[in-house]
N, CA and C atoms as a LAMMPS dump frame, in Angstrom:
ITEM: TIMESTEP
0
ITEM: NUMBER OF ATOMS
552
ITEM: BOX BOUNDS ff ff ff
-5.0000000000000000e+02 5.0000000000000000e+02
-5.0000000000000000e+02 5.0000000000000000e+02
-5.0000000000000000e+02 5.0000000000000000e+02
ITEM: ATOMS id mol type element x y z
1 1 1 N -16.964 -6.528 15.745
2 1 2 C -15.721 -6.449 15.925
3 1 3 C -15.441 -5.675 18.021
4 2 1 N -14.156 -6.492 18.368
5 2 2 C -13.874 -6.15 19.555
6 2 3 C -13.343 -5.182 19.143
7 3 1 N -13.344 -4.447 21.082
8 3 2 C -12.185 -3.037 21.346
9 3 3 C -11.173 -3.499 21.416
10 4 1 N -10.195 -4.711 21.36
11 4 2 C -8.912 -5.005 20.769
12 4 3 C -8.871 -5.486 19.093
13 5 1 N -9.791 -4.819 18.002
14 5 2 C -9.513 -4.986 17.073
15 5 3 C -8.026 -4.308 16.595
16 6 1 N -7.418 -5.47 15.599
17 6 2 C -6.117 -4.073 14.875
18 6 3 C -6.897 -3.386 13.547
19 7 1 N -6.144 -2.323 13.325
20 7 2 C -6.382 -1.228 12.966
21 7 3 C -5.947 -0.816 11.774
22 8 1 N -5.787 -1.141 10.475
23 8 2 C -4.899 -0.825 9.271
24 8 3 C -4.903 0.695 8.562
25 9 1 N -4.559 1.222 8.505
26 9 2 C -4.747 2.921 7.647
27 9 3 C -3.95 2.365 5.863
28 10 1 N -4.644 2.731 4.83
29 10 2 C -4.204 2.333 3.531
30 10 3 C -4.169 3.86 3.248
31 11 1 N -3.084 4.808 3.089
32 11 2 C -2.641 6.491 2.568
33 11 3 C -2.005 5.699 1.025
34 12 1 N -3.029 6.523 0.171
35 12 2 C -2.72 6.783 -0.683
36 12 3 C -2.716 7.743 -1.991
37 13 1 N -2.011 8.497 -2.922
38 13 2 C -2.112 9.523 -3.803
39 13 3 C -2.68 8.934 -5.224
40 14 1 N -3.717 9.169 -5.989
41 14 2 C -4.506 8.434 -6.649
42 14 3 C -5.137 9.61 -7.76
43 15 1 N -4.396 10.616 -8.224
44 15 2 C -4.855 11.902 -9.092
45 15 3 C -5.999 10.877 -10.283
46 16 1 N -5.402 9.505 -11.466
47 16 2 C -6.347 9.288 -12.45
48 16 3 C -7.671 8.064 -11.754
49 17 1 N -7.423 7.859 -9.959
50 17 2 C -8.519 6.745 -9.696
51 17 3 C -7.803 5.485 -9.692
52 18 1 N -6.432 5.039 -10.372
53 18 2 C -6.233 3.499 -10.331
54 18 3 C -5.776 2.667 -9.73
55 19 1 N -5.088 3.65 -8.931
56 19 2 C -4.578 3.163 -6.825
57 19 3 C -5.537 3.604 -6.069
58 20 1 N -6.785 4.742 -6.357
59 20 2 C -7.676 3.917 -5.731
60 20 3 C -7.897 2.875 -5.63
61 21 1 N -8.798 2.287 -6.684
62 21 2 C -9.095 1.607 -7.149
63 21 3 C -8.246 -0.208 -6.584
64 22 1 N -6.713 0.571 -6.314
65 22 2 C -5.881 -0.876 -6.079
66 22 3 C -5.675 -0.847 -4.347
67 23 1 N -6.241 0.353 -3.889
68 23 2 C -6.34 0.316 -2.302
69 23 3 C -7.572 -0.339 -2.072
70 24 1 N -8.263 0.191 -2.595
71 24 2 C -9.788 -0.22 -2.075
72 24 3 C -9.996 -1.569 -2.839
73 25 1 N -9.477 -2.476 -3.165
74 25 2 C -9.136 -4.836 -3.18
75 25 3 C -7.981 -4.899 -1.916
76 26 1 N -7.354 -3.38 -1.895
77 26 2 C -6.211 -4.124 -0.794
78 26 3 C -7.414 -3.453 0.223
79 27 1 N -7.896 -3.418 0.594
80 27 2 C -9.125 -2.892 1.977
81 27 3 C -9.545 -4.325 1.761
82 28 1 N -10.768 -5.121 1.126
83 28 2 C -11.329 -5.689 1.14
84 28 3 C -11.135 -6.727 1.318
85 29 1 N -9.504 -6.98 1.143
86 29 2 C -8.941 -8.267 1.421
87 29 3 C -8.535 -7.527 2.698
88 30 1 N -7.569 -7.02 3.444
89 30 2 C -7.563 -6.733 4.411
90 30 3 C -9.295 -7.005 5.73
91 31 1 N -10.067 -6.729 4.692
92 31 2 C -11.391 -6.543 6.107
93 31 3 C -11.346 -7.994 6.021
94 32 1 N -11.379 -8.933 4.781
95 32 2 C -11.584 -10.353 5.477
96 32 3 C -11.578 -11.287 6.726
97 33 1 N -10.497 -10.78 6.845
98 33 2 C -10.115 -10.993 8.707
99 33 3 C -10.408 -10.522 9.638
100 34 1 N -11.506 -9.152 9.879
101 34 2 C -11.135 -8.828 10.3
102 34 3 C -10.825 -7.295 11.219
103 35 1 N -9.937 -7.022 10.516
104 35 2 C -9.317 -5.906 10.676
105 35 3 C -10.081 -4.757 10.377
106 36 1 N -10.005 -4.167 11.238
107 36 2 C -10.673 -2.843 10.761
108 36 3 C -9.833 -1.462 10.157
109 37 1 N -10.143 -1.137 9.117
110 37 2 C -9.577 -0.526 7.549
111 37 3 C -9.946 1.155 7.455
112 38 1 N -9.27 1.478 7.752
113 38 2 C -9.75 3.157 7.331
114 38 3 C -8.569 3.724 6.418
115 39 1 N -9.262 3.539 4.648
116 39 2 C -9.034 4.107 3.627
117 39 3 C -8.872 5.655 3.666
118 40 1 N -7.482 6.249 3.326
119 40 2 C -7.585 7.962 3.671
120 40 3 C -6.269 8.114 1.98
121 41 1 N -7.136 9.075 1.202
122 41 2 C -6.908 9.942 0.718
123 41 3 C -6.012 11.028 0.445
124 42 1 N -4.385 10.96 0.003
125 42 2 C -3.577 11.845 0.742
126 42 3 C -4.205 13.446 1.348
127 43 1 N -5.388 13.468 0.419
128 43 2 C -5.69 14.907 0.183
129 43 3 C -7.279 15.424 1.156
130 44 1 N -7.038 13.499 2.466
131 44 2 C -8.088 14.501 4.07
132 44 3 C -7.364 13.349 4.565
133 45 1 N -6.11 13.402 4.941
134 45 2 C -5.04 12.788 5.812
135 45 3 C -6.24 13.291 7.953
136 46 1 N -6.13 12.545 8.508
137 46 2 C -6.435 12.324 9.19
138 46 3 C -5.565 11.204 10.111
139 47 1 N -4.671 12.417 10.673
140 47 2 C -3.933 12.069 11.62
141 47 3 C -3.786 10.648 13.09
142 48 1 N -4.627 11.95 13.487
143 48 2 C -4.975 11.347 14.464
144 48 3 C -5.471 9.272 14.273
145 49 1 N -5.752 9.346 13.149
146 49 2 C -6.185 7.83 13.035
147 49 3 C -4.819 7.253 12.537
148 50 1 N -4.069 8.136 11.557
149 50 2 C -1.921 7.011 11.481
150 50 3 C -1.956 6.422 12.484
151 51 1 N -1.603 8.009 13.488
152 51 2 C -0.756 7.587 14.976
153 51 3 C -1.796 6.257 15.857
154 52 1 N -2.508 5.925 15.571
155 52 2 C -3.564 4.864 16.469
156 52 3 C -3.679 3.712 15.786
157 53 1 N -3.186 4.022 14.251
158 53 2 C -3.57 2.733 13.493
159 53 3 C -2.176 1.809 13.529
160 54 1 N -2.417 0.308 13.799
161 54 2 C -1.316 -0.645 14.214
162 54 3 C -0.582 -1.074 13.175
163 55 1 N -0.799 -0.956 11.892
164 55 2 C -0.374 -0.223 10.131
165 55 3 C -0.717 0.431 10.043
166 56 1 N 0.096 0.367 8.772
167 56 2 C 0.093 1.546 7.616
168 56 3 C 0.36 0.818 6.145
169 57 1 N -0.581 1.473 4.804
170 57 2 C -0.1 0.469 4.399
171 57 3 C -0.068 2.364 3.148
172 58 1 N 1.448 2.378 2.424
173 58 2 C 0.748 3.682 1.387
174 58 3 C 1.058 3.325 -0.21
175 59 1 N 0.024 4.25 -0.86
176 59 2 C 0.415 4.021 -1.865
177 59 3 C 0.74 5.301 -3.038
178 60 1 N 0.9 4.714 -3.911
179 60 2 C 0.887 5.765 -5
180 60 3 C 0.973 5.892 -6.622
181 61 1 N 1.103 6.487 -7.601
182 61 2 C 1.655 5.604 -9.077
183 61 3 C 3.144 5.886 -9.356
184 62 1 N 3.008 5.433 -9.755
185 62 2 C 4.9 5.493 -10.487
186 62 3 C 5.142 6.492 -11.736
187 63 1 N 5.363 7.584 -11.79
188 63 2 C 5.262 8.708 -12.504
189 63 3 C 7.154 8.931 -13.272
190 64 1 N 7.515 8.738 -13.73
191 64 2 C 9.145 8.701 -14.17
192 64 3 C 9.171 8.449 -13.138
193 65 1 N 9.282 7.726 -13.097
194 65 2 C 10.245 6.653 -12
195 65 3 C 10.556 6.967 -10.267
196 66 1 N 9.329 8.108 -9.971
197 66 2 C 9.191 8.112 -9.513
198 66 3 C 8.398 8.173 -8.045
199 67 1 N 8.302 8.449 -7.455
200 67 2 C 7.034 8.848 -5.799
201 67 3 C 6.591 9.65 -7.051
202 68 1 N 5.237 10.148 -6.511
203 68 2 C 3.678 11.709 -6.178
204 68 3 C 4.763 12.828 -5.717
205 69 1 N 4.558 13.683 -6.114
206 69 2 C 5.402 14.898 -5.282
207 69 3 C 4.202 15.794 -4.119
208 70 1 N 2.422 14.199 -4.713
209 70 2 C 1.409 14.99 -3.716
210 70 3 C 2.017 13.68 -2.534
211 71 1 N 2.646 12.041 -1.905
212 71 2 C 2.584 11.51 -1.229
213 71 3 C 4.111 12.028 -0.861
214 72 1 N 5.016 12.349 -1.549
215 72 2 C 6.92 12.835 -1.523
216 72 3 C 6.039 14.185 -0.336
217 73 1 N 4.908 15.133 -0.341
218 73 2 C 4.354 16.162 0.396
219 73 3 C 3.692 15.471 1.646
220 74 1 N 2.649 14.227 1.622
221 74 2 C 2.462 13.613 3.055
222 74 3 C 3.678 13.148 3.332
223 75 1 N 5.441 13.255 3.404
224 75 2 C 5.979 12.603 3.813
225 75 3 C 7.291 13.036 4.749
226 76 1 N 7.019 14.739 3.987
227 76 2 C 7.902 15.746 4.755
228 76 3 C 6.614 16.032 5.703
229 77 1 N 5.612 15.802 5.894
230 77 2 C 4.473 16.337 7.002
231 77 3 C 4.128 15.383 7.715
232 78 1 N 5.148 14.246 7.843
233 78 2 C 5.023 13.149 9.217
234 78 3 C 6.52 13.656 9.778
235 79 1 N 7.325 14.763 9.228
236 79 2 C 8.259 14.983 9.787
237 79 3 C 8.105 15.141 11.148
238 80 1 N 7.471 15.759 11.994
239 80 2 C 7.463 15.879 13.482
240 80 3 C 6.61 14.421 13.976
241 81 1 N 6.24 13.428 13.654
242 81 2 C 6.127 11.98 13.648
243 81 3 C 7.219 11.44 13.682
244 82 1 N 8.173 11.406 12.949
245 82 2 C 9.312 11.015 12.702
246 82 3 C 10.459 11.196 13.96
247 83 1 N 10.11 12.383 14.54
248 83 2 C 11.333 13.064 15.576
249 83 3 C 10.029 12.144 16.589
250 84 1 N 8.789 12.674 16.923
251 84 2 C 8.255 11.995 18.454
252 84 3 C 8.484 10.445 18.151
253 85 1 N 9.085 9.675 16.902
254 85 2 C 9.332 8.181 16.619
255 85 3 C 7.188 7.705 17.143
256 86 1 N 6.786 8.671 16.448
257 86 2 C 5.214 7.566 17.153
258 86 3 C 4.502 6.729 15.914
259 87 1 N 5.109 6.211 15.06
260 87 2 C 4.861 5.191 14.014
261 87 3 C 6.178 4.432 14.991
262 88 1 N 6.697 4.278 15.341
263 88 2 C 7.874 3.139 15.639
264 88 3 C 6.749 2.219 16.383
265 89 1 N 7.816 0.757 15.249
266 89 2 C 7.331 -0.698 15.457
267 89 3 C 5.627 -0.51 15.21
268 90 1 N 4.803 0.449 14.511
269 90 2 C 4.026 -0.109 13.492
270 90 3 C 4.21 -0.762 12.391
271 91 1 N 3.09 -1.557 11.899
272 91 2 C 3.555 -2.503 10.343
273 91 3 C 3.771 -1.612 8.617
274 92 1 N 4.4 -1.796 8.132
275 92 2 C 4.267 -0.786 6.207
276 92 3 C 4.341 -1.641 5.851
277 93 1 N 3.744 -1.482 5.058
278 93 2 C 3.62 -1.692 3.606
279 93 3 C 3.151 -0.813 2.088
280 94 1 N 4.223 -1.1 1.214
281 94 2 C 4.23 -0.327 0.012
282 94 3 C 3.05 -1.018 -1.786
283 95 1 N 3.056 -0.066 -1.595
284 95 2 C 2.051 -0.501 -3.341
285 95 3 C 2.012 0.757 -4.022
286 96 1 N 2.14 0.299 -5.764
287 96 2 C 2.521 1.059 -6.527
288 96 3 C 1.728 0.929 -7.565
289 97 1 N 1.294 2.133 -8.591
290 97 2 C 0.314 1.328 -10.1
291 97 3 C 0.857 2.28 -11.203
292 98 1 N 1.751 1.82 -12.327
293 98 2 C 1.465 2.649 -13.156
294 98 3 C 1.22 2.368 -14.179
295 99 1 N 1.714 3.138 -15.486
296 99 2 C 1.057 2.977 -17.365
297 99 3 C 1.848 1.761 -17.834
298 100 1 N 3.221 1.566 -17.166
299 100 2 C 4.328 0.462 -17.937
300 100 3 C 3.523 -1.07 -17.614
301 101 1 N 4.238 -1.627 -17.84
302 101 2 C 5.125 -3.419 -17.745
303 101 3 C 6.078 -2.327 -15.992
304 102 1 N 7.141 -2.16 -16.685
305 102 2 C 7.708 -1.846 -15.46
306 102 3 C 7.791 -0.315 -14.725
307 103 1 N 8.279 0.984 -16.103
308 103 2 C 8.139 2.389 -15.48
309 103 3 C 8.932 2.813 -14.166
310 104 1 N 9.955 1.488 -13.47
311 104 2 C 11.339 1.567 -12.642
312 104 3 C 9.824 2.432 -10.92
313 105 1 N 9.211 0.726 -11.06
314 105 2 C 7.829 0.972 -10.012
315 105 3 C 8.845 0.573 -8.661
316 106 1 N 9.167 -0.495 -8.942
317 106 2 C 10.63 -0.394 -7.946
318 106 3 C 11.361 0.804 -7.464
319 107 1 N 11.19 1.833 -8
320 107 2 C 12.267 2.415 -7.266
321 107 3 C 10.954 3.622 -5.763
322 108 1 N 9.868 2.885 -6.605
323 108 2 C 8.918 4.02 -6.111
324 108 3 C 8.667 2.828 -4.808
325 109 1 N 8.92 1.842 -4.836
326 109 2 C 8.225 0.96 -3.747
327 109 3 C 9.762 1.2 -2.252
328 110 1 N 11.285 1.198 -3.635
329 110 2 C 12.152 1.745 -3.027
330 110 3 C 12.521 2.88 -1.551
331 111 1 N 11.624 3.402 -2.256
332 111 2 C 11.789 4.984 -1.378
333 111 3 C 10.456 4.945 -0.352
334 112 1 N 9.525 3.892 -0.806
335 112 2 C 8.373 4.328 0.479
336 112 3 C 8.971 2.922 1.925
337 113 1 N 9.246 2.691 1.23
338 113 2 C 10.361 1.339 2.252
339 113 3 C 11.774 2.232 2.956
340 114 1 N 12.708 3.079 2.472
341 114 2 C 12.647 4.377 2.906
342 114 3 C 12.523 5.064 4.185
343 115 1 N 11.043 5.697 3.296
344 115 2 C 10.473 6.402 4.339
345 115 3 C 10.358 5.838 5.756
346 116 1 N 8.911 4.771 5.739
347 116 2 C 8.427 3.433 6.667
348 116 3 C 10.005 3.078 7.564
349 117 1 N 11.555 2.848 7.381
350 117 2 C 11.927 2.435 7.871
351 117 3 C 12.39 3.93 8.779
352 118 1 N 12.766 5.04 8.212
353 118 2 C 13.492 6.252 8.681
354 118 3 C 12.479 6.197 10.09
355 119 1 N 10.704 5.762 9.715
356 119 2 C 9.986 6.13 10.546
357 119 3 C 10.274 4.372 12.161
358 120 1 N 11.275 4.127 11.551
359 120 2 C 10.788 2.589 12.518
360 120 3 C 10.174 2.277 12.218
361 121 1 N 9.034 1.603 11.666
362 121 2 C 8.623 1.411 11.545
363 121 3 C 9.014 -0.028 11.155
364 122 1 N 8.334 -1.671 11.286
365 122 2 C 8.373 -2.594 10.438
366 122 3 C 7.877 -3.388 9.535
367 123 1 N 8.753 -3.665 8.508
368 123 2 C 8.188 -3.479 6.688
369 123 3 C 7.626 -4.688 6.268
370 124 1 N 6.71 -5.446 5.261
371 124 2 C 6.401 -6.563 5.018
372 124 3 C 6.333 -6.366 3.314
373 125 1 N 7.097 -6.971 2.861
374 125 2 C 6.357 -7.356 0.803
375 125 3 C 5.432 -7.792 1.016
376 126 1 N 6.055 -8.549 -0.165
377 126 2 C 5.094 -9.574 -1.034
378 126 3 C 5.359 -10.769 -1.337
379 127 1 N 5.382 -11.984 -0.257
380 127 2 C 5.899 -13.486 -0.141
381 127 3 C 5.174 -13.765 -1.686
382 128 1 N 4.818 -14.096 -2.098
383 128 2 C 4.003 -14.29 -3.183
384 128 3 C 4.817 -14.648 -4.132
385 129 1 N 4.355 -15.829 -4.574
386 129 2 C 5.696 -16.551 -6.003
387 129 3 C 4.541 -16.313 -7.146
388 130 1 N 5.269 -15.187 -8.499
389 130 2 C 4.322 -14.875 -9.441
390 130 3 C 3.622 -16.551 -10.155
391 131 1 N 2.555 -16.19 -10.606
392 131 2 C 1.705 -17.924 -11.376
393 131 3 C 2.398 -17.736 -11.99
394 132 1 N 1.853 -16.34 -12.893
395 132 2 C 2.614 -16.637 -14.469
396 132 3 C 2.335 -15.002 -14.761
397 133 1 N 3.057 -14.263 -16.105
398 133 2 C 2.451 -13.576 -17.081
399 133 3 C 1.447 -12.479 -17.518
400 134 1 N 0.652 -13.007 -17.545
401 134 2 C -0.923 -13.549 -18.271
402 134 3 C -1.674 -12.366 -17.146
403 135 1 N -2.727 -11.313 -17.999
404 135 2 C -2.788 -10.072 -16.709
405 135 3 C -4.255 -10.927 -15.368
406 136 1 N -4.339 -12.041 -15.384
407 136 2 C -5.221 -12.446 -14.563
408 136 3 C -4.538 -13.423 -14.038
409 137 1 N -3.459 -13.583 -13.925
410 137 2 C -2.105 -14.256 -13.338
411 137 3 C -1.633 -13.201 -12.03
412 138 1 N -1.329 -13.932 -10.641
413 138 2 C -1.509 -13.075 -9.244
414 138 3 C 0.279 -13.056 -9.445
415 139 1 N 0.307 -11.667 -9.32
416 139 2 C 1.875 -11.009 -9.294
417 139 3 C 2.886 -11.25 -9.881
418 140 1 N 3.041 -11.106 -11.585
419 140 2 C 2.839 -11.408 -12.837
420 140 3 C 3.783 -10.429 -12.576
421 141 1 N 4.492 -9.312 -11.978
422 141 2 C 4.754 -8.575 -11.819
423 141 3 C 6.51 -9.327 -11.521
424 142 1 N 6.407 -10.551 -10.631
425 142 2 C 7.31 -10.368 -9.565
426 142 3 C 7.834 -9.81 -8.979
427 143 1 N 7.125 -9.188 -8.343
428 143 2 C 7.179 -8.139 -7.128
429 143 3 C 7.704 -8.642 -5.545
430 144 1 N 8.373 -8.515 -4.839
431 144 2 C 8.247 -8.949 -3.588
432 144 3 C 8.712 -7.743 -2.157
433 145 1 N 8.914 -6.74 -3.075
434 145 2 C 8.968 -5.677 -2.278
435 145 3 C 7.528 -5.05 -1.518
436 146 1 N 6.938 -5.212 -2.507
437 146 2 C 6.01 -4.392 -1.918
438 146 3 C 4.342 -4.614 -3.039
439 147 1 N 3.545 -4.155 -3.025
440 147 2 C 2.477 -4.871 -4.189
441 147 3 C 2.532 -3.855 -5.676
442 148 1 N 2.811 -4.614 -6.71
443 148 2 C 2.961 -3.899 -7.722
444 148 3 C 2.116 -4.217 -9.271
445 149 1 N 1.392 -2.812 -9.125
446 149 2 C 0.565 -2.805 -10.91
447 149 3 C 0.604 -2.178 -11.582
448 150 1 N -1.459 -2.759 -12.436
449 150 2 C -0.481 -1.886 -13.778
450 150 3 C -1.963 -1.319 -14.63
451 151 1 N -1.521 -0.456 -15.287
452 151 2 C -2.746 0.326 -15.369
453 151 3 C -2.836 -0.125 -16.889
454 152 1 N -1.725 0.491 -17.969
455 152 2 C -1.634 0.329 -19.543
456 152 3 C -2.111 1.502 -19.699
457 153 1 N -1.866 2.21 -18.766
458 153 2 C -2.768 3.803 -19.938
459 153 3 C -4.131 3.902 -20.511
460 154 1 N -5.171 3.082 -19.361
461 154 2 C -5.882 2.852 -19.544
462 154 3 C -7.37 3.178 -18.644
463 155 1 N -8.725 3.012 -19.207
464 155 2 C -9.413 3.367 -18.133
465 155 3 C -9.955 2.814 -16.582
466 156 1 N -9.722 3.778 -16.026
467 156 2 C -9.953 2.573 -14.61
468 156 3 C -10.762 2.562 -14.436
469 157 1 N -12.001 2.264 -15.695
470 157 2 C -13.399 1.217 -15.236
471 157 3 C -13.057 -0.345 -16.484
472 158 1 N -11.934 -0.744 -16.549
473 158 2 C -11.474 -1.325 -17.304
474 158 3 C -9.697 -2.281 -16.208
475 159 1 N -8.762 -1.043 -15.508
476 159 2 C -7.981 -1.338 -15.592
477 159 3 C -7.519 -1.209 -14.254
478 160 1 N -6.327 -1.532 -13.495
479 160 2 C -5.712 -2.814 -13.531
480 160 3 C -6.552 -4.459 -13.895
481 161 1 N -5.982 -4.855 -14.446
482 161 2 C -6.023 -6.263 -14.757
483 161 3 C -6.368 -7.128 -13.849
484 162 1 N -7.915 -7.773 -13.976
485 162 2 C -8.341 -9.24 -12.352
486 162 3 C -7.434 -9.906 -11.525
487 163 1 N -6.117 -9.719 -13.018
488 163 2 C -4.795 -10.727 -11.122
489 163 3 C -4.251 -9.869 -10.622
490 164 1 N -3.951 -8.141 -11.496
491 164 2 C -3.274 -7.595 -10.54
492 164 3 C -4.297 -6.93 -8.822
493 165 1 N -5.855 -7.42 -9.242
494 165 2 C -6.402 -6.784 -8.562
495 165 3 C -6.919 -8.036 -7.004
496 166 1 N -7.013 -8.781 -7.779
497 166 2 C -7.056 -10.018 -7.175
498 166 3 C -5.291 -10.066 -6.163
499 167 1 N -3.982 -9.488 -7.375
500 167 2 C -2.712 -10.204 -6.061
501 167 3 C -3.322 -8.565 -4.778
502 168 1 N -3.49 -7.612 -4.808
503 168 2 C -3.526 -6.709 -4.223
504 168 3 C -4.442 -7.103 -2.752
505 169 1 N -5.835 -7.671 -3.215
506 169 2 C -7.225 -8.392 -2.11
507 169 3 C -6.013 -9.276 -1.537
508 170 1 N -5.458 -10.361 -2.061
509 170 2 C -4.473 -11.019 -1.389
510 170 3 C -2.906 -10.468 -0.339
511 171 1 N -2.646 -9.17 -1.147
512 171 2 C -1.773 -8.941 -0.184
513 171 3 C -2.262 -8.576 1.189
514 172 1 N -3.992 -7.906 0.953
515 172 2 C -4.772 -6.77 1.907
516 172 3 C -4.774 -8.149 2.753
517 173 1 N -5.424 -8.701 2.738
518 173 2 C -5.535 -10.24 3.249
519 173 3 C -3.622 -9.958 3.917
520 174 1 N -3.004 -11.018 3.924
521 174 2 C -1.767 -11.074 3.875
522 174 3 C -0.985 -10.167 5.08
523 175 1 N -1.566 -9.062 4.898
524 175 2 C -0.794 -7.948 5.639
525 175 3 C -1.481 -7.391 7.247
526 176 1 N -3.172 -8.063 6.679
527 176 2 C -3.519 -8.042 7.912
528 176 3 C -3.088 -9.469 8.873
529 177 1 N -3.303 -10.487 8.474
530 177 2 C -3.332 -11.555 9.003
531 177 3 C -1.782 -10.907 9.61
532 178 1 N -0.804 -11.1 8.928
533 178 2 C 0.485 -10.394 9.576
534 178 3 C 0.183 -9.552 10.985
535 179 1 N -0.308 -8.655 10.525
536 179 2 C 0.076 -7.36 11.587
537 179 3 C -1.357 -8.182 12.952
538 180 1 N -2.364 -9.029 12.993
539 180 2 C -3.102 -9.474 14.029
540 180 3 C -1.544 -10.662 14.288
541 181 1 N -0.592 -11.678 13.317
542 181 2 C 0.038 -12.412 14.559
543 181 3 C 1.072 -11.502 15.052
544 182 1 N 1.626 -10.347 14.493
545 182 2 C 3.122 -9.544 15.463
546 182 3 C 2.692 -8.247 16.349
547 183 1 N 1.393 -7.601 15.795
548 183 2 C 1.49 -6.283 16.936
549 183 3 C 0.274 -6.991 18.094
550 184 1 N 0.533 -7.078 18.871
551 184 2 C -0.121 -7.463 19.976
552 184 3 C -0.524 -6.014 20.944
């Protein structure tokens, strides 16, 4: 990797491991195009890495139609960066995972989007047409603001399903390619 390699941080909260699994698949997709990826659970934040990253993808589970309190706390702790405009111009994206097919995941992506806009970041969504509604289909939940995955309240060993994880890989690759294209 060259000294000018683009860097992408994936910041997530994952109390039960499902969201971490999705984050890992996003990272796998981004790494396919040569972007340096930093996976970061909110319990172990490296603010310097975030400040130096060219892009940041934020994710958490959807709990009762909302962000988790952990991701919300992270957002509040970023206020010094907001004031200094430290993340302005960085690429941003979001993802969420929940037990239900809907569970109001869109509300979580909207909250993450608004957070990124407050920081002056450049938002990218998920510009993939759905291939169907089965568990092996890509973007089966027809999300365009960001990535939505579903865990059906099952063990992290068996869920999210294959199609959701393949969509996560596609999303990571897409964000990384866009990052290389627009961030100089």
